[in-house]
N, C-alpha and C positions, 0 to 999 in steps of 0.2 A: 504493499500500499504506499509505503515511503517513496518507492521509486516512481509511482504514478505521479504523486504530488510533486516531486522534484521535476519530473518531466514537464508537467502542466505549468510549474512556475517558470521554468527556462523558456518554454514556448511563450509565455506572456510578456516575458522580458525582451524576447526577440521580434516583438511586433514592428511593422513597418509605420505604424502612425506617426504623423508629424507632431511636433508640439503645438499647443494652441496658438502660440505667438509666432506662427510661420510666416504671417504677413509682415512682421518687423523686419527691418533691414538689418542684415548681420555685417558685423565688422570684423570678420575673422581676417587673420593675415593674408589669405588667399584673395579674399574679397577686396582688400584694401590693394593689393598688388594689381589685380584686375583693373580697379578704378584708376590707379596710377597709370597703367599702360595706357588706357583709354584716354585719360587726360594728357598725357605726352603725344599721343598720336593727334589729337584734335585741339591743340592750343593755339587759338587764333592770334595770340600775342607774339608768339614764336616766329622767329625768321625763317624763311623758306630754305635757306642754306644750313640752317641748324637741323631743321626737320628732314632734311635730305641725309645728313650724317645719321640722325637716329634711325632712319629706315634702313640705311645701310647696315648699322650694326645689328638691327633685329633680323633683317634678311640673311646675315652671317651667322645667326644662331646665339648672339649675345643679348643679355636681358638688361637694357638700361633701365634705371629708375627714372621718375619723372625729374626733368633738369628744372631747377628753380633759379630764379633771378639771384645773383649775388655780387657784391661789391669787392672788387679785388684790384690790385695794382696792374694787372695785367691788361685789362681794357674796360670799356665802358659796357658794352653789350656782351656780358657774360652770364652763363648759366652753369650750375655745377649739380652733380648727382653721383651715382654709382653704378658700375657695371661689374657684377659678380664679385662685389667686394673691393673694387679698385675705386678710388676717387677719380672723377673726371671733371674737367673744365672745358667747356666750349664756348668760344669768343668768335663774334662776327665782327669783321672790319669792313672798311669801304673798299679795300684793294687787297691784293695778294702781298704787294710790298708791305703795307702796314702789318698783316698777319705775320710775314716773315720776321719783321722787326720786334714782334711781340714774343719770338720763342725764347728770348733770354729772360723775360720777365716770367715767362710760363715755367721756365726750369726753376726760377726763384720761388715760385708758388709750389712746386713739388718739394723743395727743400732738400733735406739729407737722406730721404727715403728712395726707394727705387722707383723710377718713372721715367716718362718722355713727353717731350713737348715739340710738336711739329705743326708747321702751317700747311694747309691743304687749300689751295686757293686762297679766299679771302676768310677762311675760317682757320681758327688756332684750336688745336686739340691738346690738351695736356692731362696725363694720366699719372696718377701717384698711388703706390701700393702702401699706404700707411698702415692698414691693417694686417699687412703680410698674408693676404689672402691669395696671392699669385707668386709662391716662391720661385717658380722657374720662368717667369715672364711671358708665358703663353698669352694670357688674356691681354697684357699691355700690347703685346705684338699684334694680336687681332684688332685691338681697338684702333691702333694706327693703321694697319693694312686696309681694314674695311672702310675707313674714313676716306681713304684715298681713291676709292672706286667713283 
């Protein structure tokens, strides 16, 4: 008799009924990342050149977070975020020469950690592995190569 009661209790616990508050919006980590991805794709304030770089990273299999406006000494139109644990900075300039001139300040933004700063047309990409999430440099390499496409 105990076995039947135990089986009935297990079956009741395994029901597929949803909780009563299923209409409320969930803020689980997966939902937040989905919202961030959608926001990064459809940000009307973002520059088309930066959006092109974001799309190239996504098509290459990287997972960039939403880039947020940031004030840095590297440039005026800069946004920062992360890609697979690596900090990234994407700055848009008026010309490729201005972006090229910003490589040195980009390296200063990286600091003493592993990273790279490269101009790709009128866009400067800087990546810094401050969290040591990319010990072999493969992610930073992908970030730079995919942005050049």
